[in-house]
C-alpha positions as CSV (number, residue, x, y, z in Angstrom):
1,M,25.0,-1.3,7.9
2,S,25.7,2.1,6.3
3,N,23.5,5.1,7.4
4,T,24.9,7.2,5.0
5,G,22.9,6.8,1.8
6,S,19.5,7.3,0.5
7,L,16.8,4.6,-0.2
8,L,14.9,4.5,-3.5
9,C,11.6,3.2,-2.8
10,I,9.0,1.6,-5.5
11,D,5.5,0.4,-5.1
12,A,4.5,-1.3,-8.5
13,G,0.8,-1.3,-8.1
14,N,-2.2,-2.1,-10.6
15,T,-2.9,1.6,-11.6
16,L,0.4,3.5,-10.8
17,V,3.9,2.6,-10.2
18,K,4.9,5.1,-7.5
19,W,8.2,5.8,-6.2
20,C,10.3,8.1,-3.8
21,L,13.5,8.7,-2.3
22,H,14.1,8.4,1.4
23,A,16.8,10.6,2.6
24,S,18.7,8.3,4.8
25,V,18.3,4.9,6.4
26,S,18.9,6.1,9.8
27,L,16.0,8.5,9.8
28,P,12.1,7.5,10.2
29,F,9.8,7.6,7.2
30,E,7.8,10.3,7.5
31,Q,7.5,12.4,4.0
32,P,9.5,11.4,1.2
33,S,12.2,13.7,-0.1
34,A,11.0,13.3,-3.6
35,F,7.9,11.5,-5.0
36,F,6.9,10.5,-8.4
37,S,4.6,8.2,-10.2
38,H,3.8,6.9,-14.0
39,P,0.7,4.9,-15.1
40,T,1.5,1.2,-14.8
41,T,0.0,0.7,-18.5
42,G,2.9,2.6,-19.8
43,F,5.3,-0.1,-18.6
44,K,3.6,-2.8,-20.4
45,P,4.9,-5.1,-21.9
46,F,6.7,-5.4,-18.3
47,S,9.4,-7.6,-19.8
48,G,10.4,-4.8,-21.7
49,A,9.9,-2.1,-19.3
50,S,13.7,-1.7,-18.4
51,K,14.4,1.4,-20.8
52,L,11.5,3.3,-19.6
53,L,12.4,2.4,-16.1
54,H,15.7,3.6,-16.3
55,Q,14.2,7.0,-18.0
56,Q,12.1,7.4,-15.1
57,L,14.4,6.5,-12.2
58,A,17.4,8.0,-13.4
59,P,16.6,11.5,-11.7
60,C,16.6,9.6,-8.6
61,L,19.5,7.3,-8.9
62,D,21.8,9.6,-10.9
63,H,21.2,13.0,-8.9
64,A,20.1,12.3,-5.4
65,Q,21.5,14.4,-2.7
66,S,23.4,11.6,-1.2
67,P,24.2,8.0,-3.2
68,V,21.3,5.7,-3.3
69,Q,22.3,2.4,-0.9
70,A,19.4,0.3,-2.2
71,V,16.5,0.0,-4.2
72,L,13.5,-1.4,-2.2
73,L,10.7,-2.7,-4.2
74,S,7.0,-3.9,-3.6
75,N,5.8,-5.4,-6.7
76,V,2.2,-6.8,-7.6
77,L,2.9,-6.8,-11.6
78,G,5.0,-10.0,-11.7
79,P,8.4,-11.6,-12.3
80,D,8.8,-9.6,-15.5
81,F,8.5,-6.4,-13.9
82,E,10.7,-7.4,-11.0
83,R,13.6,-8.4,-13.7
84,S,13.4,-5.4,-15.5
85,V,13.8,-3.3,-12.2
86,R,16.9,-5.6,-11.5
87,E,18.3,-4.8,-14.8
88,V,18.1,-1.0,-14.1
89,C,19.9,-1.6,-10.8
90,E,22.4,-3.7,-12.1
91,V,23.3,-1.0,-14.8
92,A,23.4,1.5,-11.8
93,G,25.3,-0.4,-9.6
94,V,22.9,-0.4,-6.8
95,A,21.6,-3.3,-4.6
96,L,17.9,-4.5,-5.0
97,H,15.7,-5.4,-1.9
98,V,12.6,-7.2,-2.9
99,L,9.9,-7.3,-0.6
100,T,9.1,-10.9,0.4
101,V,6.2,-12.2,2.9
102,N,7.2,-14.3,5.9
103,R,10.9,-13.0,5.7
104,H,11.2,-12.0,9.3
105,A,10.1,-14.0,12.3
106,E,8.9,-10.5,14.0
107,V,6.0,-10.5,11.6
108,Q,4.3,-13.5,10.0
109,S,1.3,-14.1,7.8
110,A,-1.0,-17.1,8.1
111,Y,-1.9,-17.0,4.3
112,E,-1.9,-20.5,3.0
113,T,0.4,-19.5,0.1
114,P,2.2,-16.6,1.6
115,A,4.0,-15.7,-1.8
116,A,0.5,-15.1,-3.2
117,L,-0.1,-12.4,-0.7
118,G,-0.2,-9.0,-2.3
119,K,3.3,-7.4,-1.8
120,D,1.5,-3.9,-1.2
121,R,-0.8,-5.4,1.4
122,W,2.2,-7.0,3.3
123,A,4.3,-3.5,3.2
124,A,1.3,-1.9,4.8
125,C,1.1,-4.6,7.4
126,M,4.7,-4.1,8.3
127,A,4.2,-0.4,8.4
128,L,1.3,-1.1,11.0
129,T,3.7,-2.8,13.5
130,Q,5.8,0.1,13.9
131,V,3.0,2.6,14.9
132,S,0.2,0.5,16.5
133,Q,-0.1,-0.1,20.4
134,A,-3.2,-2.2,19.8
135,A,-3.4,-6.0,20.1
136,V,-6.1,-6.0,17.4
137,N,-5.9,-4.1,14.3
138,L,-7.9,-3.8,11.0
139,L,-5.8,-2.2,8.3
140,V,-7.9,-1.0,5.1
141,S,-6.4,0.2,1.7
142,F,-8.4,2.0,-0.6
143,G,-6.8,1.4,-3.8
144,T,-7.9,-0.2,-7.3
145,A,-9.2,-2.9,-4.9
146,T,-10.1,-2.0,-1.1
147,T,-8.3,-4.8,1.1
148,F,-8.9,-5.5,4.7
149,D,-6.3,-7.0,6.6
150,I,-6.3,-8.4,10.1
151,V,-3.0,-7.8,12.0
152,V,-2.8,-8.8,15.8
153,K,-0.1,-9.0,18.1
154,N,0.5,-11.9,20.6
155,T,4.1,-13.0,21.3
156,H,4.9,-11.6,17.7
157,W,2.8,-9.9,15.0
158,Q,0.5,-12.0,13.0
159,H,-1.3,-11.2,9.8
160,L,-4.5,-13.5,10.1
161,G,-5.9,-12.9,6.7
162,G,-8.2,-10.4,5.1
163,Y,-10.6,-9.6,2.5
164,I,-10.4,-7.9,-1.0
165,V,-13.3,-6.3,-2.7
166,P,-13.8,-3.7,-5.9
167,G,-12.2,-0.4,-4.8
168,I,-14.1,3.0,-4.9
169,E,-12.9,4.0,-8.2
170,T,-13.5,0.3,-9.5
171,M,-17.2,0.6,-8.5
172,L,-18.0,3.7,-9.8
173,Q,-16.4,3.0,-13.1
174,S,-18.2,-0.4,-13.3
175,L,-21.8,1.4,-12.7
176,H,-20.8,3.8,-15.3
177,S,-19.5,1.1,-17.8
178,N,-22.1,-1.3,-17.5
179,T,-25.3,0.8,-17.5
180,A,-27.0,2.8,-20.1
181,E,-27.4,6.0,-18.6
182,L,-25.6,6.3,-15.0
183,P,-23.0,8.8,-14.9
184,K,-19.5,8.5,-14.1
185,V,-19.2,10.2,-10.6
186,D,-16.3,11.8,-9.0
187,F,-16.0,10.7,-5.4
188,N,-14.8,13.8,-4.4
189,L,-18.0,15.5,-5.0
190,A,-20.3,13.1,-3.1
191,T,-22.1,15.4,-0.7
192,A,-23.2,14.6,2.9
193,N,-26.8,15.2,2.6
194,T,-29.0,12.9,5.0
195,W,-30.6,11.2,1.8
196,P,-29.0,11.4,-1.5
197,V,-31.2,13.4,-3.9
198,S,-29.8,13.1,-7.0
199,T,-28.4,10.4,-9.1
200,Q,-24.6,11.5,-8.5
201,Q,-25.3,11.7,-5.0
202,A,-26.9,8.3,-4.8
203,I,-24.1,6.7,-6.3
204,G,-21.2,8.6,-4.7
205,Q,-22.7,8.2,-0.9
206,G,-23.9,4.4,-1.9
207,V,-20.4,3.4,-3.0
208,G,-19.0,5.0,0.4
209,R,-21.4,3.8,2.6
210,M,-20.9,0.3,1.3
211,Q,-17.2,0.7,2.0
212,A,-17.7,1.9,5.5
213,A,-20.2,-0.9,6.2
214,M,-17.8,-3.5,5.4
215,V,-15.3,-1.9,7.7
216,Q,-17.6,-1.8,10.5
217,S,-18.6,-5.3,9.7
218,I,-15.4,-6.8,10.3
219,A,-14.2,-4.5,13.3
220,A,-17.5,-5.6,14.9
221,Q,-16.5,-9.4,14.3
222,L,-13.0,-8.7,15.5
223,E,-14.4,-7.1,18.8
224,Q,-16.8,-10.3,19.4
225,E,-13.9,-12.6,18.8
226,H,-10.9,-10.8,20.5
227,R,-12.9,-9.1,23.4
228,E,-11.7,-6.0,22.5
229,P,-12.2,-3.4,20.0
230,A,-10.1,-3.4,16.9
231,V,-7.9,-0.2,15.9
232,V,-9.0,0.6,12.4
233,W,-6.3,2.3,10.3
234,L,-7.0,3.5,6.7
235,S,-4.4,3.9,3.7
236,G,-4.6,4.6,0.2
237,G,-5.6,7.5,-1.7
238,F,-9.3,7.6,-0.8
239,A,-8.5,7.2,2.8
240,P,-8.9,10.9,4.1
241,M,-12.0,11.0,2.4
242,M,-13.6,7.6,4.0
243,Q,-12.1,9.0,7.4
244,A,-15.3,11.2,7.4
245,S,-17.5,8.2,7.8
246,L,-15.3,6.4,9.9
247,P,-14.1,9.1,12.4
248,Q,-12.5,6.6,14.9
249,A,-10.2,5.4,12.4
250,K,-6.5,6.5,11.9
251,L,-4.7,7.4,8.9
252,L,-1.4,5.4,8.1
253,E,-0.1,7.5,5.2
254,H,2.8,6.4,2.9
255,A,2.0,2.8,4.1
256,V,3.9,0.8,1.5
257,F,6.7,3.2,1.4
258,K,7.0,2.7,5.2
259,G,6.7,-0.8,5.3
260,L,9.3,-1.2,2.7
261,L,11.6,0.5,5.1
262,V,10.7,-1.6,8.2
263,D,11.4,-4.7,6.0
264,Y,14.7,-3.6,4.7
265,L,15.9,-2.5,8.3
266,L,14.8,-5.8,9.7
267,G,16.6,-7.6,7.0
268,Q,19.8,-5.5,7.8
269,K,19.4,-6.2,11.5
270,G,19.2,-10.1,10.8
271,A,22.3,-10.1,8.4
272,A,24.4,-8.2,11.1
273,A,23.3,-10.6,14.0
């Protein structure tokens, strides 16, 4: 395995397509050396996204400080988007590594149809296995949807399943769009009064409390089933704000990008064996 090139990591999500450069495959992922994003809607139709993708990715593919060794893709947008990324990689002469669930024996999911598990969720689970010392873990990602994934360590790491509920911004937007007079609330402005004393506070604190209650409920169930407390990990854009309501939880930053690197390294290790 070559350690000289950089890696271009792509997280193709429902709201944003995000990508970053990781300086070297031989280094742990802490902070991306360059970070970019573009609204997902801008790439539609995904079957014709290769031109815009080339424009957006060219600065990374053509002007990286070291040549890009591979493009790593976590994709929840379907096969058309993957084909468009592959076209860009073929033109650039760079290998494409697409995240696949249950590729490695070290980490396995119990999902009935592993291919149906969101690749962003799987990437985050992969990242967790590299940082957690706990046998029982609850990984919460605050995105367009809020996802809850249970990851445990026995003889190997296992993803037992999880939940998907509307995300914070999705809940706030739904209340605004589907009612006559409820305002659109910026979750950043939600205050911490003991009891909400305005409509904005009622919505912001209410949505946050619902999300936190779901975390606490699952964590309590895990402790009852496994006879030990679960370590709670928070990722996604609202994770730092939600940590105020979940002070015992730990932040897992850049979870999808970190998981892409873990998956790639395991694949390279297997190929060299």
